[in-house]
C-alpha positions in Angstrom: 0.1 0.0 0.0 1.4 3.4 -1.0 0.6 6.4 1.0 0.4 10.0 0.4 3.7 10.9 2.5 5.6 8.4 0.1 5.1 10.1 -3.0 6.9 13.7 -3.6 4.0 15.7 -5.3 2.4 19.0 -3.7 0.1 18.3 -0.4 -3.2 18.8 -2.6 -2.5 16.1 -5.1 -0.7 13.6 -2.7 -4.2 11.8 -1.6 -5.3 11.6 -5.2 -1.8 10.1 -6.8 -1.7 7.9 -3.8 -5.2 6.5 -4.5 -4.7 6.0 -8.0 -1.5 4.3 -7.4 -3.1 1.9 -5.1 -5.8 1.5 -7.5 -3.1 0.2 -10.2 -1.5 -1.9 -7.8 -4.4 -3.8 -6.6 -5.4 -4.4 -10.2 -1.8 -5.6 -11.2 -1.5 -8.0 -8.2 -4.3 -10.1 -9.6 -2.0 -11.5 -12.5 1.5 -10.3 -11.7 3.8 -12.5 -9.7 4.2 -11.3 -5.9 8.0 -10.7 -6.7 7.3 -8.3 -9.3 5.2 -5.8 -7.2 8.4 -4.4 -5.2 10.4 -3.8 -8.4 7.2 -1.8 -10.0 6.9 0.1 -6.6 10.5 1.2 -6.7 10.2 2.4 -10.1 6.9 4.2 -9.6 8.6 6.3 -6.5 11.9 6.5 -8.5 9.9 8.2 -11.7 7.7 10.2 -9.4 11.1 11.7 -7.5 12.6 12.3 -11.1 9.6 14.4 -12.2 8.6 15.8 -8.8 9.4 19.3 -10.0 7.4 19.1 -13.3 3.7 19.7 -14.3 1.2 19.0 -16.7 -0.4 21.8 -19.0 -3.6 20.8 -16.8 -1.5 21.8 -13.6 -1.4 18.5 -12.2 1.7 16.9 -11.2 3.7 15.3 -14.1 3.6 11.6 -12.4 -0.1 11.6 -13.0 1.0 10.7 -16.7 3.4 7.9 -16.4 0.7 6.4 -13.9 -2.1 6.4 -16.5 0.0 4.9 -19.1 1.0 2.0 -16.7 -2.9 1.8 -15.9 -3.9 1.6 -19.6 -1.2 -1.2 -20.1 -2.4 -3.0 -16.8 -5.9 -3.3 -18.4 -4.2 -5.1 -20.9 -2.6 -7.5 -18.4 1.2 -6.5 -19.8 4.0 -7.9 -18.0 6.1 -6.1 -15.3 8.7 -4.8 -17.3 6.4 -3.0 -19.6 4.4 -1.7 -16.7 8.1 -0.2 -15.4 9.0 1.2 -18.6 5.6 2.9 -18.5 6.4 4.6 -15.2 9.9 5.6 -16.3 9.4 6.2 -20.2 10.1 10.0 -19.8 12.8 10.1 -17.3 15.6 9.8 -19.9 14.0 12.9 -22.4 12.7 15.2 -19.4 14.8 14.5 -16.3 18.5 13.9 -17.3 18.5 10.3 -16.0 21.2 8.2 -17.9 20.7 5.1 -19.5 23.4 3.6 -17.5 21.4 4.9 -14.3 18.6 3.1 -15.4 20.8 -0.1 -16.3 22.1 -0.2 -12.7 18.9 0.3 -11.0 16.5 -1.7 -12.8 18.4 -3.8 -15.0 19.3 -3.8 -18.8 16.0 -5.0 -20.3 14.2 -1.9 -18.7 16.9 0.5 -19.9 16.6 -0.7 -23.5 12.8 -0.1 -23.4 12.8 3.2 -22.3 15.9 4.0 -24.3 13.7 2.8 -27.1 10.8 4.9 -26.0 13.1 8.0 -25.4 12.4 10.5 -28.2 15.1 12.2 -30.3 17.2 14.8 -28.8 16.1 18.1 -30.0 18.0 18.6 -33.6 17.3 20.9 -36.2 15.4 19.5 -38.6 14.7 21.5 -42.2 10.7 21.1 -41.6 8.2 19.7 -39.1 7.6 17.2 -41.5 11.3 15.9 -41.0 11.2 16.1 -37.4 7.9 14.2 -37.1 9.2 11.5 -39.9 12.7 10.8 -38.3 10.7 10.8 -34.5 8.4 8.0 -36.0 11.6 6.1 -37.6 13.3 5.8 -34.5 10.1 4.8 -32.7 9.5 1.9 -35.4 13.2 0.9 -35.1 12.8 0.6 -31.3 9.7 -1.2 -31.8 11.4 -3.8 -34.2 13.7 -4.6 -31.1 11.0 -5.2 -28.9 7.4 -5.0 -29.9 6.4 -3.9 -26.2 8.0 -0.3 -27.0 5.1 0.4 -29.4 2.5 -0.9 -26.7 3.9 1.7 -24.3 4.0 4.5 -26.9 0.2 3.9 -27.7 -0.5 3.8 -24.5 1.4 7.0 -23.8 -0.5 8.5 -27.0 -3.9 7.4 -25.7 -3.5 9.3 -22.1 -2.1 12.4 -24.2 -5.5 12.2 -26.2 -7.7 11.8 -23.1 -6.0 15.0 -21.6 -5.6 17.2 -25.0 -8.0 19.8 -23.7 -5.5 21.5 -21.8 -3.6 22.4 -25.2 -3.9 25.2 -27.5 -6.6 24.7 -30.5 -3.6 24.8 -32.6 -1.6 21.9 -31.0 -4.8 19.9 -30.4 -5.3 19.8 -34.2 -1.8 19.1 -35.0 -1.4 16.1 -32.4 -5.0 15.0 -33.3 -3.9 15.0 -37.1 -0.5 13.1 -36.3 -2.6 10.6 -34.2 -4.9 10.1 -37.3 -2.2 9.9 -39.6 0.3 7.5 -37.8 -0.6 6.0 -34.3 -4.3 4.8 -35.0 -3.0 3.0 -38.1 -0.4 1.5 -36.2 -2.5 0.3 -33.2 -5.1 -1.1 -36.1 -2.2 -2.8 -37.8 -0.8 -4.7 -34.7 -4.5 -5.7 -33.7 -5.1 -3.1 -30.8 -8.5 -2.8 -31.7 -9.7 -1.1 -28.7 -7.0 1.1 -28.5 -7.3 2.2 -32.2 -11.0 3.1 -31.6 -10.6 5.3 -28.9 -7.5 7.0 -30.8 -9.9 7.5 -34.1 -12.6 9.1 -31.7 -10.5 11.6 -30.1 -9.0 12.7 -33.3 -12.2 13.0 -34.9 -13.3 15.1 -31.5 -10.4 17.3 -32.0 -10.1 17.7 -35.8 -13.9 18.2 -36.2 -15.3 19.2 -32.8 -18.7 20.5 -34.5 -19.4 17.5 -36.3 -18.4 15.0 -33.5 -21.0 17.0 -31.1 -23.7 16.5 -33.7 -23.1 13.0 -34.5 -22.7 12.3 -30.4 -26.0 13.6 -29.9 -27.5 11.8 -32.6 -26.2 8.4 -31.8 -27.2 8.9 -27.9 -30.9 9.8 -29.1 -30.5 6.6 -31.6 -29.8 4.0 -29.2 -33.0 4.2 -27.4 -34.8 4.2 -30.6 -32.7 1.1 -31.9 -32.8 -0.9 -28.5 -36.1 -2.8 -29.1 -35.0 -4.0 -32.7 -31.6 -5.0 -31.5 -33.2 -7.1 -28.5 -35.6 -8.7 -31.1 -32.9 -9.6 -33.3 -30.6 -10.8 -30.4 -33.3 -13.0 -28.9 -33.9 -14.4 -32.4 -30.4 -15.4 -32.9 -29.9 -16.9 -29.3 -33.1 -19.1 -30.0 -31.9 -20.3 -33.3 -28.6 -21.3 -31.7 -30.0 -22.8 -28.7 -32.7 -24.7 -31.0 -29.3 -26.2 -33.0 -27.7 -26.9 -29.4 -24.9 -24.7 -30.1 -23.4 -23.1 -27.0 -22.4 -19.1 -27.6 -22.6 -15.9 -26.1 -24.4 -13.3 -28.4 -24.3 -9.4 -28.0 -24.8 -6.5 -30.2 -22.0 -4.3 -31.2 -21.9 -0.8 -31.6 -20.1 1.4 -34.2 -17.5 4.3 -32.8 -18.2 7.6 -33.7 -15.2 7.9 -36.0 -16.0 5.0 -38.0 -19.9 6.1 -38.5 -18.5 9.4 -39.8 -15.9 7.5 -42.0 -18.7 5.4 -43.6 -20.7 8.2 -44.1 -18.0 10.1 -46.0 -16.8 7.0 -48.0 -20.1 5.7 -49.0 -22.3 9.0 -49.1 -24.5 7.7 -46.7 -26.5 9.7 -44.3 -26.5 9.0 -40.4 -29.3 7.4 -40.7 -28.6 5.0 -43.3 -25.4 3.9 -41.4 -27.3 3.4 -38.0 -29.8 0.9 -40.1 -27.2 -1.4 -40.2 -27.1 -3.6 -37.0 -24.2 -5.2 -35.9 -23.6 -8.6 -33.7 -21.1 -10.9 -32.2 -21.1 -14.4 -31.7 -18.3 -16.3 -29.3 -18.1 -20.0 -29.2 -15.7 -22.7 -28.1 -13.9 -23.6 -30.7 -13.3 -23.3 -34.8 -15.9 -26.0 -35.8 -18.4 -24.5 -34.0 -17.9 -21.1 -35.6 -18.9 -22.9 -39.1 -22.0 -24.4 -37.2 -23.3 -20.9 -36.1 -22.8 -19.9 -39.7 -24.9 -22.6 -41.0 -27.4 -21.8 -38.5 -27.7 -18.2 -39.1 -28.0 -18.7 -42.7 -30.7 -20.8 -42.2 -32.4 -18.0 -39.5 -31.9 -14.9 -42.2 -30.9 -15.1 -45.8 -27.4 -14.2 -46.6 -26.5 -11.4 -48.5 -24.3 -12.5 -51.9 -20.6 -11.3 -51.9 -20.8 -10.6 -48.1 -19.2 -13.7 -46.7 -15.3 -13.3 -45.6 -13.4 -16.2 -44.0 -10.6 -14.5 -41.8 -10.3 -17.8 -40.1 -8.8 -19.7 -42.7 -6.8 -16.6 -44.0 -6.4 -14.3 -41.2 -5.5 -10.6 -41.6 -1.9 -9.7 -41.4 -2.4 -8.4 -37.7 -3.7 -11.8 -36.9 -7.3 -10.9 -36.5 -9.5 -14.2 -37.2 -13.4 -14.2 -37.4 -16.1 -15.2 -39.7 -18.2 -12.1 -41.2 -21.3 -12.3 -42.8 -24.1 -9.6 -43.9 -27.7 -10.9 -43.9 -31.1 -9.6 -44.2 -33.1 -9.5 -41.2 -36.6 -9.0 -40.4 -38.2 -6.4 -42.9 -35.0 -6.6 -45.0 -32.9 -5.1 -41.8 -29.2 -5.3 -42.8 -27.4 -7.2 -40.1 -23.6 -7.6 -39.9 -22.4 -10.8 -37.9 -19.1 -11.9 -36.5 -18.4 -15.1 -35.7 -15.4 -16.3 -33.6 -13.7 -18.4 -30.4 -12.8 -16.9 -27.3 -9.1 -17.1 -28.2 -9.9 -15.0 -31.4 -11.8 -12.4 -29.4 -8.9 -11.8 -27.1 -6.3 -11.6 -30.2 -9.1 -9.3 -32.0 -9.3 -7.0 -28.7 -5.5 -6.9 -27.8 -3.7 -8.0 -31.0 0.2 -8.4 -30.4 -0.4 -7.0 -26.8 -1.9 -10.7 -26.0 1.5 -12.3 -26.3 2.8 -10.3 -23.5 -0.3 -11.1 -21.4 -0.2 -13.2 -18.4 -1.7 -16.9 -18.8 -1.3 -16.6 -22.4 0.3 -19.1 -25.0 -2.0 -20.5 -27.0 -1.2 -21.3 -30.8 -3.1 -18.2 -32.0 -0.9 -15.7 -30.1 2.0 -17.5 -31.2 1.0 -16.7 -34.8 0.3 -13.0 -34.1 3.5 -12.4 -32.8 5.0 -14.3 -35.7 3.0 -12.0 -38.2 3.9 -8.8 -36.4 7.5 -10.0 -36.1 7.8 -10.2 -39.8 6.1 -6.9 -40.5 8.6 -5.3 -38.1 11.6 -7.3 -40.0 9.9 -5.8 -43.4 10.4 -2.2 -41.7 13.9 -2.6 -41.1 14.5 -3.8 -44.6 12.6 -0.6 -45.6 14.3 1.5 -43.3 17.7 0.3 -44.8 16.6 1.0 -48.3 15.2 4.5 -47.8 17.3 7.7 -48.7 15.7 9.7 -45.2 13.2 9.7 -42.7 10.4 11.5 -44.8 10.9 8.7 -47.6 10.6 5.9 -45.1 7.3 7.3 -43.7 6.0 7.9 -47.2 6.9 4.3 -47.9 5.3 2.8 -44.6 2.1 4.5 -44.7 0.8 2.4 -47.7 1.5 -0.6 -45.4 -0.8 1.0 -42.6 -3.6 1.4 -44.6 -3.7 -1.8 -46.6 -7.4 -2.7 -47.5 -5.5 -6.3 -48.4 -5.9 -8.8 -50.9 -4.8 -12.3 -50.6 -3.0 -14.0 -53.4 -1.4 -17.3 -53.7 2.4 -18.3 -55.1 2.7 -21.5 -57.1 3.6 -23.6 -54.1 0.1 -22.5 -52.4 1.5 -20.0 -49.9 -0.7 -17.2 -49.3 0.6 -13.5 -49.4 -1.2 -10.5 -48.4 -0.7 -7.5 -50.1 -2.4 -3.7 -50.1 -5.2 -3.3 -52.6 -4.1 -2.4 -56.0 -1.0 -4.4 -55.8 0.7 -5.5 -58.9 2.8 -8.2 -60.2 5.9 -6.1 -58.9 4.9 -5.9 -55.8 4.2 -9.5 -55.5 7.8 -10.3 -56.7 9.3 -8.0 -54.1 6.8 -9.5 -51.1 8.4 -13.0 -51.9 12.0 -11.8 -52.2 13.9 -8.6 -53.0 16.2 -10.6 -55.5 12.9 -11.9 -57.3 11.8 -8.3 -57.5 15.2 -6.8 -59.0 15.1 -9.5 -61.7 11.4 -9.9 -62.5 10.6 -9.6 -66.3 7.3 -10.9 -66.7 4.2 -12.7 -64.5 1.9 -15.5 -64.9 -1.3 -14.7 -63.2 -3.7 -17.7 -63.2 -1.4 -19.3 -65.7 -1.6 -16.4 -68.2 1.3 -14.4 -69.0 0.2 -10.7 -68.1 2.1 -7.5 -67.8 4.4 -6.6 -64.7 1.9 -3.5 -63.9 -1.3 -5.7 -63.8 -3.3 -5.2 -60.7 -3.6 -8.7 -58.8 -7.0 -9.6 -57.1 -7.6 -11.8 -54.2 -7.5 -15.3 -55.2 -5.3 -15.1 -57.9 -1.9 -17.6 -58.3 0.9 -15.2 -59.4 4.2 -16.8 -60.6 7.2 -14.4 -61.2 9.5 -15.0 -64.4 12.9 -13.9 -63.5 16.3 -13.3 -65.7 19.6 -12.8 -64.4 20.5 -9.9 -66.4 17.2 -8.1 -65.7 17.3 -5.1 -63.1 14.5 -2.6 -61.9 13.1 -0.1 -64.4 12.3 3.5 -63.3 9.1 3.2 -64.6 8.0 0.7 -61.9 7.6 3.5 -59.5 4.7 4.7 -61.4 2.6 1.6 -60.4 3.9 -0.3 -57.7 2.0 0.7 -54.3 3.8 -1.1 -51.4 6.6 0.5 -49.6 8.7 -2.5 -49.8 9.0 -2.5 -53.4 9.5 1.4 -53.8 12.2 1.4 -51.4 14.0 -1.5 -53.1 13.8 0.3 -56.5 14.6 3.6 -55.5 17.5 2.2 -53.6 18.7 0.2 -56.8 18.4 3.3 -59.0 20.1 5.5 -56.5 23.1 3.0 -56.2 23.1 2.1 -60.0 23.2 5.9 -60.9 26.0 6.8 -58.5 28.2 3.7 -59.8 27.6 5.1 -63.6 28.1 8.8 -62.6 31.4 8.0 -60.9 32.4 6.3 -64.4 31.5 9.2 -66.3 33.0 11.5 -64.1 36.4 9.7 -64.3 36.1 9.8 -68.0 35.3 13.1 -68.2 38.1 14.4 -65.7 40.6 11.9 -67.4 39.6 13.6 -70.7 39.6 17.2 -69.5 43.2 16.6 -68.1 44.3 15.1 -71.4 43.4 18.1 -73.1 44.9 20.5 -70.6 48.3 18.8 -71.1 47.8 18.2 -74.6 48.4 14.5 -73.7 47.7 11.6 -71.9 48.3 12.0 -68.0 47.6 10.0 -65.1 46.9 12.0 -61.8 49.4 11.1 -59.0 47.7 10.0 -55.8 49.3 12.8 -53.5 47.4 15.5 -55.5 44.1 13.6 -54.9 44.9 13.4 -51.1 45.6 17.2 -51.2 42.6 18.1 -53.2 40.0 15.8 -50.9 42.0 17.8 -47.9 40.7 21.1 -49.5 37.1 19.7 -50.2 36.3 17.7 -46.8 34.8 15.7 -45.8 34.8 14.2 -49.3 35.9 11.2 -50.9 37.5 10.1 -54.6 34.2 8.9 -55.8 32.0 11.8 -54.5 34.1 14.1 -56.4 34.0 11.9 -59.7 30.1 11.4 -58.8 29.8 15.2 -58.8 31.5 15.4 -62.1 29.3 12.9 -63.7 26.1 14.3 -62.4 27.3 18.2 -63.4 27.6 19.2 -59.7 31.2 19.9 -60.3 32.9 21.2 -63.7 35.6 18.4 -65.0 38.0 21.0 -66.3 37.9 23.1 -63.1 38.6 19.8 -61.0 41.5 18.5 -63.5 43.0 22.2 -63.6 43.3 21.9 -59.6 44.7 18.6 -59.5 47.4 19.4 -62.3 48.3 22.4 -60.4 48.7 20.5 -56.8 50.9 17.7 -59.1 52.8 20.6 -60.4 52.4 19.3 -63.8 50.2 21.9 -65.3 52.3 23.9 -68.1 51.4 27.5 -68.9 49.1 28.3 -71.9 45.8 27.6 -73.0 44.1 24.3 -73.6 40.9 23.4 -74.8 38.9 20.5 -73.4 38.8 17.7 -76.2 35.2 16.0 -76.6 33.5 13.4 -74.4 32.9 10.4 -76.3 29.3 8.9 -76.0 28.9 5.2 -76.4 25.2 4.8 -75.4 26.0 2.4 -72.4 26.4 5.0 -69.8 23.3 4.1 -68.2 21.1 6.9 -66.3 24.5 9.2 -65.9 24.0 10.3 -69.7 20.6 11.1 -70.9 19.3 11.5 -74.6 16.9 14.3 -74.2 13.6 13.6 -75.5 13.0 17.3 -76.7 15.2 16.2 -79.9 15.7 12.4 -79.5 19.1 12.4 -80.6 20.7 9.1 -82.6 24.2 8.4 -83.7 25.1 10.1 -86.9 23.3 13.2 -85.5 25.4 16.2 -84.8 25.1 16.7 -81.1 26.0 18.8 -77.9 26.2 18.0 -74.3 24.8 20.0 -71.5 25.7 19.6 -67.9 22.2 19.9 -65.9 23.0 20.0 -62.1 21.5 16.4 -60.5 21.0 14.8 -63.8 24.4 14.4 -65.5 25.2 14.9 -68.9 22.1 15.4 -71.3 22.8 15.0 -74.9 21.0 17.1 -77.4 21.1 17.6 -81.3 23.1 20.4 -82.1 20.0 22.4 -83.3 17.8 21.6 -80.5 15.7 24.9 -79.4 16.3 23.8 -75.9 19.8 24.7 -76.0 19.7 27.5 -78.9 19.6 31.3 -77.1 17.5 34.1 -78.1 20.0 34.9 -80.8 20.6 31.5 -82.1 23.6 30.6 -80.3 24.6 27.9 -77.6 25.3 29.5 -74.2 29.0 28.4 -73.9 29.0 28.0 -70.2 26.2 25.2 -70.3 28.0 23.3 -73.2 30.3 20.3 -73.4 32.0 19.0 -76.9 30.7 15.4 -77.4 31.3 12.9 -79.9 29.6 9.6 -80.8 31.7 6.4 -80.1 28.8 3.5 -80.3 29.7 0.0 -80.6 27.6 -1.9 -83.1 24.4 -3.4 -82.1 23.6 -0.5 -79.9 19.9 0.6 -80.6 18.2 4.1 -79.8 14.8 5.3 -79.7 13.6 7.6 -82.5 10.2 8.8 -83.4 8.6 8.9 -86.7 5.2 10.1 -88.0 3.5 8.6 -91.1 0.2 9.9 -93.1 -1.2 6.9 -94.4 -4.5 5.9 -96.6 -7.1 5.2 -94.1 -7.8 1.5 -95.2 -7.8 -1.9 -94.0 -4.6 -3.5 -93.0 -2.5 -0.1 -93.4 -1.0 -1.0 -89.9 0.1 -4.3 -90.3 1.6 -3.6 -93.8 3.6 -0.7 -92.3 4.8 -2.7 -89.1 5.9 -5.6 -91.5 7.9 -3.1 -93.8 9.8 -1.7 -90.5 10.5 -5.2 -89.4 11.8 -5.9 -92.8 14.1 -2.9 -92.3 15.5 -4.7 -89.2 14.1 -2.1 -86.7 12.1 -2.7 -83.6 8.8 -1.4 -82.9 8.5 0.2 -79.2 5.1 2.1 -79.5 2.5 3.0 -81.9 -0.3 5.3 -81.7 -3.1 6.0 -84.0 -4.0 9.8 -84.2 -7.3 11.1 -85.5 -8.4 10.8 -89.2 -7.6 13.7 -91.8 -9.9 15.0 -94.3 -12.8 12.8 -93.2 -11.8 8.9 -93.6 -9.2 9.3 -96.4 -6.3 9.4 -94.2 -4.9 8.4 -90.8 -1.7 9.6 -88.9 0.1 7.0 -86.9 3.1 7.7 -84.9 5.8 4.8 -84.1 8.8 4.6 -81.5 11.3 2.7 -83.4 14.7 1.4 -82.6 17.5 2.3 -84.9 21.2 1.8 -84.7 22.1 5.1 -86.6 20.9 7.8 -88.6 22.0 5.8 -91.7 19.8 2.8 -90.4 16.8 5.4 -89.7 17.2 6.6 -93.6 16.8 3.1 -94.6 13.5 2.5 -92.6 12.2 5.5 -94.0 13.1 4.9 -97.3 11.2 1.3 -97.1 8.2 3.0 -96.0 8.1 5.5 -98.7 8.0 2.5 -101.4 4.5 1.6 -99.9 1.6 2.8 -101.9 -0.6 3.3 -98.9 2.1 5.9 -97.3 1.5 9.4 -98.3 3.9 11.4 -96.4 6.7 10.3 -93.6 8.7 12.7 -91.3 10.9 12.2 -88.3 9.6 13.9 -85.0 12.1 15.4 -82.5 9.8 16.4 -80.0 
């Protein structure tokens, strides 16, 4: 028993805090081991001592907050370590207590939990979004080490939401928006249904106070009107189950305010239309009885087609299991019923927290823990691939709002993916290497494009090639965070390596031009140059040259000077040789589509590298018809045989049957590939049609042969090359 004198708080609060603490300790003594209670008492008093000079915005002593957080966790029967971490969760951040001190006093596991909960130190961020994203990233990384971190964090956020009225209105809205965007989805994702609903309701209250008040009053009034109908349906269900000799608990379930409002918004329903749907839950002893209940209810009321969902056979990613069915009740009244076992109900309410409950060790709970662990591991993988915290947050938001589809691998394994996922998302879900090397997909045994959206029940097989690599265009249609992070990481790495190679060539050619001969830059000059440009590495300098962030001639001049090799006199840079194999470090401008044989100009564009244009491209010619010399680099073609380049041609042809096939055959005969084709609007009534082709040719001479072949066709009226 704790007495007021034990607790270092002002006298007017001491009795109240002591009472709340004793209520908590009475609650936990019902399920914790007796030897845990003294440790818990020590942690509480240590926290009270640390926070004794601190007060909340409401004026209450700060210790009331850790006490309330522990009380929320005790309602879920969490273990002693989690409760101690709840008491201590703000001590490192707010009172200067060190991790070492916590380790000495309470042991390493407690110190690790508190350290994981401690927020980021006050760093300078570019924006509030960046600060929020970084705090969130740190929280999830700590959560991946010990899932109890997020359980304490969610209880912390829930109590803050319960006491948010002490804050200014602008802070209320900011915290409520963050809760709705991040914390509520996490609670839902790991199966903490009760906490998820309450977080949503509090967020709704502060983001839309008038709507919350109006809906709240309407719901209160509707309860009385609905009671008779609910009781009638509930009695009918109970009687039907008794007649079938099925032992079950039946009760009505009421939607919370935020879900009512969301359903009204999403489905454009009025309040009365949402409240016309009556929800019931049936709890039974085992899985086989769930299906007996389903059959009995379908005999009582007619099922509504397409509404049955079996989450027992295929659980949700957070471990949730139930049978869902929708029925047409008396007078056509819509009824929604959830059927589950007692164990499933425990998991549905507590989610992953049920793993940490005392007296829990069944298979269902272990499965929940495993699913959550897999999700957390996927977060670690996404984190390692993400460039920064904001990108990481962007990637995982998709996973927090899934709307799942369930698809099968060729071996019959079920994978859960967000709604709208494509074959590429599936490939990365199987393994990152499969995603990086995928080239096609078979969906239900049919060959389909990689951008095909997959549906529940599809069987998906991914076809790979050892030489394949991610396509930047995939970012336009993938939806999962794992796929996006891996593709972006690969492209960044590839871009870096290729820009280093290009930068090395540009630097070498610049040095040769300055010296009028080939020259090797000595390591000593590089060492001195890197010291001048610290903190830099050689590859970073070369990458900057390749991406246009540094001028190769300037870097070469300085390196040669440091080496004592530069002679007096002017020297002009020699041309950069363009081979067409440089990858993303050299880009061929889409405004003029240059191909080998075209006179070309290279422009250094910061962040993009070297961009190749035709010499007469309007994009590089100034007002007076001259190229801006500060932007230009001299370039020449040096393309190996067999390399193909895209070029566009437009054809005006007679509008007659089979003309497209005729033209395509002629292009093929000229040894060119067709990448794309588009039929434009007819001209002069139905007499002519315009057809635009993107074809792949080796060079300008090859293009000339293609066009010459096409001109010989009687159906072709006019043909010309498109440069934009």
